VEXDREN-2710 file (C-alpha; in Angstrom, 1 decimal):
% VEXDREN-2710
k/r/px/py/pz
1/UNK/112.5/24.8/101.7
2/UNK/116.5/23.8/101.1
3/UNK/118.2/22.6/104.2
4/UNK/121.5/21.6/102.1
5/UNK/124.5/23.7/104.2
6/UNK/125.6/26.1/101.7
7/UNK/129.4/24.9/99.9
8/UNK/131.2/27.4/102.3
9/UNK/130.0/25.5/105.3
10/UNK/130.4/23.2/104.0
11/UNK/134.3/23.8/103.5
12/UNK/134.0/25.0/106.6
13/UNK/133.0/21.7/108.8
14/UNK/135.6/19.8/106.6
15/UNK/138.9/22.5/107.3
16/UNK/137.7/21.8/110.9
17/UNK/137.6/17.8/111.2
18/UNK/140.5/17.7/109.4
19/UNK/142.1/20.4/112.1
20/UNK/140.8/18.1/115.1
21/UNK/142.1/14.9/113.5
22/UNK/145.7/16.4/113.4
23/UNK/145.8/18.3/116.4
24/UNK/144.2/15.5/118.8
25/UNK/146.9/13.1/120.6
26/UNK/146.8/9.7/119.5
27/UNK/145.7/8.6/122.2
28/UNK/142.8/11.1/123.2
29/UNK/139.9/9.0/122.9
30/UNK/141.5/6.6/125.4
31/UNK/142.0/9.8/128.1
32/UNK/139.0/11.9/127.1
33/UNK/134.9/10.6/128.5
34/UNK/132.5/13.7/127.7
35/UNK/129.6/12.9/127.7
36/UNK/126.9/14.4/125.4
37/UNK/125.0/17.2/127.3
38/UNK/127.2/16.5/130.7
39/UNK/129.0/18.5/132.7
40/UNK/130.4/16.2/135.3
41/UNK/133.1/15.0/131.8
42/UNK/134.2/17.7/130.1
43/UNK/137.8/18.2/129.7
44/UNK/138.2/21.8/130.0
45/UNK/137.1/21.6/133.2
46/UNK/139.9/19.0/133.9
47/UNK/143.2/20.5/136.1
48/UNK/144.6/17.0/134.0
49/UNK/143.9/18.2/130.7
50/UNK/144.7/22.7/131.2
51/UNK/148.0/22.4/129.3
52/UNK/146.7/20.7/126.6
53/UNK/143.2/22.4/126.2
54/UNK/144.9/26.3/126.9
55/UNK/147.2/25.6/123.1
56/UNK/144.6/24.0/121.9
57/UNK/142.3/27.1/122.5
58/UNK/144.7/29.2/120.9
59/UNK/145.0/27.2/117.8
60/UNK/141.3/27.7/117.7
61/UNK/141.7/31.7/118.3
62/UNK/144.7/31.7/115.6
63/UNK/142.7/30.0/113.1
64/UNK/139.9/32.6/113.9
65/UNK/137.0/30.0/114.8
66/UNK/136.3/31.0/118.7
67/UNK/134.9/34.6/117.2
68/UNK/133.7/32.9/114.6
69/UNK/129.4/33.4/115.0
70/UNK/130.7/37.4/116.3
71/UNK/129.7/40.2/114.0
72/UNK/132.0/40.8/111.6
73/UNK/133.1/43.9/113.3
74/UNK/134.2/42.7/116.3
75/UNK/136.4/40.0/113.9
76/UNK/134.3/37.3/113.4
77/UNK/132.5/36.1/110.3
78/UNK/129.2/36.7/111.8
79/UNK/128.0/33.5/111.2
80/UNK/126.4/31.2/114.1
81/UNK/126.0/28.9/111.6
82/UNK/129.9/27.9/111.7
83/UNK/129.9/28.4/115.4
84/UNK/127.6/25.6/116.0
85/UNK/129.3/23.9/112.5
86/UNK/132.3/23.9/114.9
87/UNK/130.7/22.9/118.2
88/UNK/129.5/20.1/117.0
89/UNK/132.7/18.5/115.0
90/UNK/135.1/19.3/118.4
91/UNK/132.2/17.4/120.4
92/UNK/132.4/14.5/118.1
93/UNK/135.7/14.2/118.6
94/UNK/135.2/15.2/122.1
95/UNK/138.1/17.7/121.7
96/UNK/137.6/20.6/124.6
97/UNK/135.0/23.5/123.5
98/UNK/132.2/24.8/125.4
99/UNK/134.3/27.7/127.0
100/UNK/132.3/30.4/128.8
101/UNK/134.4/33.1/128.4
102/UNK/133.9/33.0/124.1
103/UNK/130.4/31.0/124.4
104/UNK/128.5/33.1/126.9
105/UNK/131.6/36.4/127.6
106/UNK/132.7/37.0/124.2
107/UNK/128.5/37.0/122.7
108/UNK/127.7/38.9/126.0
109/UNK/130.7/41.2/126.3
110/UNK/129.2/42.8/122.3
111/UNK/125.7/43.0/122.9
112/UNK/126.0/44.9/126.0
113/UNK/129.6/46.1/127.7
114/UNK/130.7/49.4/126.8
115/UNK/133.3/50.1/124.4
116/UNK/135.9/50.5/127.1
117/UNK/135.8/46.8/127.8
118/UNK/135.1/45.2/124.4
119/UNK/138.1/46.9/123.2
120/UNK/139.8/45.3/126.8
121/UNK/138.3/41.9/127.0
122/UNK/137.3/41.1/123.2
123/UNK/140.4/40.6/121.6
124/UNK/142.0/38.2/124.7
125/UNK/138.7/35.9/124.2
126/UNK/139.4/35.3/120.9
127/UNK/143.1/34.7/120.8
128/UNK/141.8/31.6/123.3
129/UNK/144.1/33.8/126.0
130/UNK/141.5/33.9/129.2
131/UNK/139.0/31.3/130.7
132/UNK/136.3/32.1/132.6
133/UNK/133.6/30.1/135.1
134/UNK/130.7/31.0/135.5
135/UNK/129.1/32.4/139.7
136/UNK/125.7/31.6/139.1
137/UNK/124.7/29.2/141.8
138/UNK/124.4/29.5/145.3
139/UNK/124.0/27.2/148.0
140/UNK/120.8/28.4/148.0
141/UNK/120.7/30.0/144.8
142/UNK/119.8/27.8/141.5
143/UNK/117.3/28.0/139.4
144/UNK/116.6/30.5/141.3
145/UNK/118.9/33.5/140.2
146/UNK/117.2/36.1/142.1
147/UNK/118.1/34.7/145.6
148/UNK/122.0/34.9/145.3
149/UNK/123.0/36.6/148.1
150/UNK/126.2/37.5/147.1
151/UNK/126.5/40.9/147.4
152/UNK/128.9/43.8/146.0
153/UNK/129.0/47.0/148.0
154/UNK/129.8/50.5/146.0
155/UNK/133.5/51.7/147.2
156/UNK/133.6/54.3/144.9
157/UNK/136.2/53.4/141.5
158/UNK/135.6/49.3/143.2
159/UNK/133.3/47.2/144.3
160/UNK/133.6/44.8/147.2
161/UNK/132.7/41.3/146.5
162/UNK/131.9/39.2/150.0
163/UNK/129.9/35.4/149.5
164/UNK/130.4/32.1/148.0
165/UNK/129.3/30.0/145.0
166/UNK/129.0/26.3/143.9
167/UNK/129.0/24.0/141.8
168/UNK/131.5/26.2/140.0
169/UNK/132.7/24.4/136.9
170/UNK/136.6/24.9/135.8
171/UNK/136.5/28.0/138.7
172/UNK/140.0/25.7/139.8
173/UNK/141.8/26.6/136.5
174/UNK/140.3/29.4/135.0
175/UNK/141.4/33.3/135.0
176/UNK/138.3/35.2/135.6
177/UNK/134.7/34.4/137.4
178/UNK/131.8/35.3/135.2
179/UNK/130.5/36.4/138.9
180/UNK/126.6/37.6/139.3
181/UNK/125.9/39.9/142.6
182/UNK/123.4/42.1/144.6
183/UNK/124.8/45.5/144.2
184/UNK/121.2/46.9/145.6
185/UNK/119.9/44.4/148.4
186/UNK/116.7/47.3/148.2
187/UNK/115.4/46.6/145.0
188/UNK/113.7/44.2/143.7
189/UNK/115.1/40.5/143.0
190/UNK/115.4/41.0/139.5
191/UNK/116.5/44.5/139.5
192/UNK/119.0/44.7/142.4
193/UNK/121.9/42.6/140.9
194/UNK/124.9/43.4/138.4
195/UNK/127.2/41.1/136.7
196/UNK/130.9/41.5/137.1
197/UNK/134.5/40.0/135.8
198/UNK/136.7/39.6/138.8
199/UNK/140.2/38.2/138.3
200/UNK/140.7/34.4/140.3
201/UNK/144.2/36.2/141.8
202/UNK/142.5/38.6/144.1
203/UNK/143.4/38.8/147.0
204/UNK/140.0/37.1/149.2
205/UNK/139.7/34.9/146.9
206/UNK/139.0/31.0/148.0
207/UNK/138.4/27.7/145.9
208/UNK/137.9/24.7/147.6
209/UNK/137.3/21.5/145.4
210/UNK/133.6/19.1/144.8
211/UNK/134.1/15.7/142.7
212/UNK/131.2/15.1/140.8
213/UNK/129.5/11.9/140.4
214/UNK/131.6/10.5/137.9
215/UNK/134.5/10.9/140.8
216/UNK/136.6/14.3/138.6
217/UNK/137.1/17.2/139.6
218/UNK/135.2/19.4/137.8
219/UNK/133.6/21.7/140.8
220/UNK/134.1/23.8/142.7
221/UNK/133.1/25.8/146.1
222/UNK/134.5/29.1/145.5
223/UNK/134.1/32.1/148.6
224/UNK/134.9/35.7/148.2
225/UNK/136.1/37.8/151.7
226/UNK/136.3/41.8/150.8
227/UNK/137.5/41.0/147.6
228/UNK/137.9/43.7/145.1
229/UNK/136.8/44.2/141.8
230/UNK/136.9/47.3/140.2
231/UNK/134.3/49.5/138.4
232/UNK/135.6/48.9/135.0
233/UNK/134.7/45.1/134.9
234/UNK/131.1/45.2/135.0
235/UNK/129.7/43.9/132.1
236/UNK/126.6/46.0/131.4
237/UNK/124.9/48.3/133.5
238/UNK/125.1/48.0/136.9
239/UNK/121.4/46.5/138.7
240/UNK/120.9/45.4/135.9
241/UNK/122.6/41.8/135.9
242/UNK/119.6/39.1/135.5
243/UNK/118.8/40.8/132.2
244/UNK/122.8/40.0/130.9
245/UNK/122.6/36.8/132.3
246/UNK/119.2/36.0/130.3
247/UNK/121.0/37.4/127.0
248/UNK/123.9/35.3/127.6
249/UNK/121.9/31.8/128.7
250/UNK/120.6/31.9/125.0
251/UNK/124.4/31.2/123.6
252/UNK/124.8/29.5/127.0
253/UNK/122.3/27.0/126.1
254/UNK/123.1/26.6/121.9
255/UNK/125.6/24.5/123.0
256/UNK/124.7/20.9/123.7
257/UNK/127.4/19.0/122.7
258/UNK/125.2/17.4/119.2
259/UNK/128.4/15.4/117.9
260/UNK/129.1/13.7/121.0
261/UNK/125.6/12.6/120.4
262/UNK/126.2/11.5/117.5
263/UNK/129.8/9.6/117.9
264/UNK/128.0/7.6/120.9
265/UNK/125.0/6.1/118.6
266/UNK/128.0/5.3/116.3
267/UNK/130.3/3.3/118.8
268/UNK/127.2/1.5/120.0
269/UNK/125.9/0.1/117.1
270/UNK/129.1/-0.9/116.1
271/UNK/129.4/-2.5/119.6
272/UNK/125.7/-4.5/118.3
273/UNK/127.2/-5.4/115.3
274/UNK/130.6/-6.2/116.3
275/UNK/128.9/-8.7/119.6
276/UNK/125.7/-10.4/118.2
277/UNK/126.2/-14.2/118.9
278/UNK/128.4/-13.2/122.1
279/UNK/127.7/-10.7/124.7
280/UNK/124.3/-9.8/122.7
281/UNK/121.8/-13.0/122.1
282/UNK/121.3/-13.8/118.7
283/UNK/117.4/-13.7/119.8
284/UNK/118.1/-10.1/121.7
285/UNK/118.5/-8.6/118.3
286/UNK/115.2/-7.2/116.6
287/UNK/114.9/-5.7/120.1
288/UNK/118.0/-3.6/120.1
289/UNK/117.6/-2.3/116.7
290/UNK/114.8/-0.6/117.2
291/UNK/116.0/0.8/120.5
292/UNK/119.3/2.0/118.0
293/UNK/116.7/3.0/115.5
294/UNK/114.8/5.4/117.9
295/UNK/118.1/6.5/119.4
296/UNK/118.8/7.6/115.9
297/UNK/115.5/9.5/114.9
298/UNK/115.8/11.5/118.6
299/UNK/119.3/12.6/117.6
300/UNK/118.0/14.0/113.5
301/UNK/115.2/15.4/115.7
302/UNK/117.9/17.5/117.8
303/UNK/120.2/18.4/114.3
304/UNK/116.9/20.2/113.7
305/UNK/116.4/22.1/116.9
306/UNK/120.2/22.6/116.5
307/UNK/120.2/24.3/113.2
308/UNK/117.1/26.7/113.5
309/UNK/118.8/28.3/117.1
310/UNK/121.5/28.5/114.8
311/UNK/119.8/29.7/111.8
312/UNK/117.7/32.4/113.6
313/UNK/120.6/33.6/115.6
314/UNK/122.1/34.6/111.9
315/UNK/118.7/36.3/111.0
316/UNK/119.1/38.9/113.8
317/UNK/116.1/36.7/115.9
318/UNK/116.2/36.1/119.3
319/UNK/115.6/32.6/120.0
320/UNK/114.3/32.6/124.0
321/UNK/112.0/29.8/123.3
322/UNK/114.0/27.5/120.4
323/UNK/116.9/27.7/122.9
324/UNK/115.0/26.8/125.8
325/UNK/113.4/23.6/123.3
326/UNK/117.0/22.9/122.5
327/UNK/117.6/22.8/125.4
328/UNK/116.0/20.9/127.5
329/UNK/115.5/18.2/124.2
330/UNK/119.2/17.7/124.1
331/UNK/119.4/16.9/127.8
332/UNK/116.7/14.8/128.3
333/UNK/117.9/12.9/125.0
334/UNK/121.0/12.3/126.6
335/UNK/119.9/10.6/130.0
336/UNK/117.4/8.5/127.3
337/UNK/120.4/7.6/125.1
338/UNK/122.8/6.5/128.6
339/UNK/119.2/4.3/130.2
340/UNK/119.3/2.7/126.5
341/UNK/123.0/2.4/126.0
342/UNK/122.8/0.9/129.9
343/UNK/120.0/-1.4/128.2
344/UNK/121.4/-2.7/125.2
345/UNK/125.5/-3.7/127.1
346/UNK/123.1/-5.2/129.9
347/UNK/125.1/-6.9/133.1
348/UNK/128.4/-5.2/130.8
349/UNK/127.3/-1.7/130.9
350/UNK/127.5/-0.6/134.8
351/UNK/131.7/-1.5/134.1
352/UNK/133.9/1.4/135.1
353/UNK/137.0/2.4/132.8
354/UNK/140.1/0.5/133.5
355/UNK/137.8/-3.0/133.9
356/UNK/139.1/-5.3/131.1
357/UNK/135.3/-6.0/130.0
358/UNK/134.4/-2.6/130.1
359/UNK/132.7/-2.0/126.6
360/UNK/132.9/1.6/125.0
361/UNK/136.5/2.0/127.6
362/UNK/133.9/2.1/130.0
363/UNK/132.5/5.6/129.2
364/UNK/128.6/4.3/128.9
365/UNK/128.7/4.5/132.9
366/UNK/130.4/7.1/133.0
367/UNK/127.7/8.6/130.7
368/UNK/124.3/7.1/132.6
369/UNK/126.0/9.1/136.1
370/UNK/127.2/12.7/134.2
371/UNK/123.8/12.4/132.2
372/UNK/122.2/13.1/135.6
373/UNK/123.9/17.4/135.1
374/UNK/122.6/18.5/131.9
375/UNK/119.0/18.5/132.9
376/UNK/120.2/20.8/135.2
377/UNK/122.7/23.1/134.5
378/UNK/121.5/26.4/132.2
379/UNK/118.6/26.1/133.4
380/UNK/116.5/23.0/134.4
381/UNK/114.5/20.8/133.1
382/UNK/111.5/22.3/134.3
383/UNK/112.4/25.7/134.4
384/UNK/112.5/25.4/130.8
385/UNK/109.1/23.3/130.2
386/UNK/108.1/26.7/132.4
387/UNK/109.9/29.6/129.9
388/UNK/108.2/27.3/126.4
389/UNK/104.9/27.2/128.4
390/UNK/104.2/30.8/129.7
391/UNK/106.9/32.4/126.9
392/UNK/106.2/30.1/124.0
393/UNK/102.4/29.1/124.0
394/UNK/101.6/32.1/125.9
395/UNK/99.5/30.1/128.8
396/UNK/98.7/31.5/132.5
397/UNK/101.7/31.3/135.0
398/UNK/99.4/29.8/138.3
END
């Protein structure tokens, strides 16, 4: 079996590498804090970085890279391997990536959207002109999305939305909500919700900030009070929103920040080499070497799942189980990597950004906090294990 990348794929990687090095500001690595598979340190979720991220996304769009995984007939290259390569390189450089509009929205609209919706939305998404935020979670509905209470009442040519969403990443800087709302309160829990796009500028929307565990404003709580949404903004069929979300999750779960794992490992190895005998006692070298070797092995396993999932998509296969395995493995590895880094750095590990004694620019202490978010977003680790056990292994639900 040949595991090598094609010449075309290797050339694409080199092209993205060259682009990233040329387009990112000289001080980017000092400012960007992204921790692999975390949700609290992504630059494209922060208002501080919005002007640059908007510009960067448009440059990606000009090269056709935001739609690289789309079918050719929709302006893409039909290559999820190239999509995975793009994300791998960008996350290595901690560059803006992982937009809801491109990773989730575009693919889902292609899969279930009407011809009219595809014509209206796909060109703008591909150009990097639109940014979405996920309107799924509510105060009493997270992993169990069937418990959502936000309602959308049919009023002729539009729906009137009322309710609340929470943990809404980037809602304060995005253009549209990718919103799941209940449209039939009498239907079964999984058959009465609809997915729709809601303009953030609509009257009746109130966005309040939530400062995350890292001290960064990336999350929000969003209130909808009689917000009117034209029916042409419905994604897929009315009352079929949960099935659309399940399709969308397959694409969301492949975005795990693979490149950032490599980057952190390289930084840890460099730190150890430079500090043995000073901050790191000589007698700890063997134990630390074993820990780093274990991390290197785990990251290689992660890449095995990563490339397999992308390859399956290119073959027209549905990686329902594989995407859950990838998401579970990556987010749990993020926590392990953070804990291992803290062990290696010892008393220097908890030092925060801004301290002149903080190793690796204080990124490890932030990563240790942010790693908690990965196993929760896009379906908790428990949910992923349930999917793998029941749908993958055929085990009974009870």
